[in-house]
matplotlib code that plots the C-alpha trace (Angstrom):
import matplotlib.pyplot as plt

x = [291.7, 287.9, 287.7, 289.0, 287.0, 284.0, 285.2, 286.1, 282.3, 281.5, 282.8, 281.9, 279.0, 278.4, 279.8, 277.1, 274.3, 273.8, 273.6, 270.3, 268.8, 264.6, 264.3, 264.8, 261.4, 263.3, 263.6, 259.8, 258.5, 260.7, 259.1, 256.4, 256.2, 257.7, 255.1, 252.0, 253.0, 255.5, 253.6, 252.2, 254.7, 259.0, 259.9, 263.6, 265.3, 265.6, 263.3, 260.9, 256.9, 256.1, 251.8, 252.6, 250.2, 251.7, 253.7, 257.3, 257.2, 260.4, 258.4, 255.2, 256.8, 256.4, 252.9, 251.5, 253.4, 254.5, 251.4, 249.3, 250.5, 250.5, 246.5, 245.3, 246.9, 245.9, 242.2, 242.3, 243.4, 240.7, 241.8, 240.2, 241.6, 240.6, 244.1, 245.1, 243.0, 242.1, 243.7, 243.8, 247.1, 247.4, 249.5, 252.8, 252.6, 251.8, 255.3, 257.6, 256.2, 256.5, 260.0, 260.8, 259.4, 261.9, 264.5, 263.5, 263.8]
y = [116.6, 116.4, 113.0, 112.2, 114.8, 112.8, 109.6, 110.1, 111.7, 108.4, 105.8, 108.1, 107.8, 104.4, 103.7, 105.2, 104.0, 100.8, 103.1, 105.1, 101.1, 100.7, 98.9, 95.4, 94.1, 93.3, 96.9, 98.1, 95.1, 96.4, 100.3, 98.7, 97.1, 100.6, 102.9, 99.8, 97.5, 99.3, 100.6, 97.6, 94.9, 94.9, 94.6, 93.5, 90.7, 91.8, 94.6, 93.7, 94.9, 97.9, 96.4, 93.3, 91.4, 92.3, 89.3, 90.6, 89.6, 87.8, 85.2, 85.1, 82.4, 80.0, 80.0, 80.6, 79.2, 82.5, 80.9, 81.0, 83.8, 85.9, 84.0, 85.6, 89.6, 89.0, 88.5, 90.6, 90.2, 90.4, 90.1, 88.8, 92.5, 95.4, 97.5, 95.8, 97.9, 95.3, 95.8, 94.3, 94.5, 94.7, 91.7, 94.1, 95.1, 91.2, 90.0, 92.6, 92.0, 88.6, 88.8, 91.1, 88.8, 86.4, 87.6, 87.4, 84.1]
z = [117.8, 117.9, 117.0, 120.0, 121.6, 120.4, 120.7, 124.2, 124.7, 123.4, 125.2, 128.7, 127.3, 126.8, 130.0, 131.9, 129.7, 131.8, 135.5, 133.0, 132.4, 133.7, 136.7, 136.6, 137.9, 141.4, 142.0, 140.7, 143.1, 145.9, 145.0, 144.8, 148.6, 150.4, 148.6, 149.9, 151.7, 154.4, 156.7, 158.4, 157.0, 157.3, 153.6, 153.5, 155.4, 158.9, 160.2, 162.2, 161.3, 162.5, 162.4, 165.3, 163.3, 159.8, 159.1, 157.4, 153.4, 152.9, 155.6, 152.8, 150.9, 154.0, 154.3, 151.0, 147.8, 144.7, 142.7, 144.9, 146.2, 142.3, 142.5, 145.3, 143.9, 140.6, 141.9, 145.0, 148.6, 151.3, 155.1, 158.3, 159.8, 159.6, 159.2, 156.1, 152.9, 150.9, 147.2, 143.3, 141.7, 137.8, 136.9, 135.6, 139.1, 140.0, 138.1, 140.1, 143.3, 143.1, 142.4, 144.7, 147.2, 145.6, 146.1, 150.3, 150.2]

ax = plt.figure().add_subplot(projection="3d")
ax.plot(x, y, z, "-o")
ax.set_aspect("equal")
plt.show()
């Protein structure tokens, strides 16, 4: 009886383990975009950007090849308009954000 209960408990643990897995690069990238970009940019496939001059993230690949965008993020983005802060991303943040942007193409 105890063995059966233990076996059932272990099976249940294995079934919920995927739900407890670490977030994917795409999920971390979306969280980064939500925390750092969504104030001005649309970060999904359908919304309009809250700030009209800020392009939706889903359209960035049309003007900036992903490799070029990755380089810009590594060196720091400095914009020509006052509303966007200058920022630099870590290599992990760049990977995550680019992974998320690829899901929007």
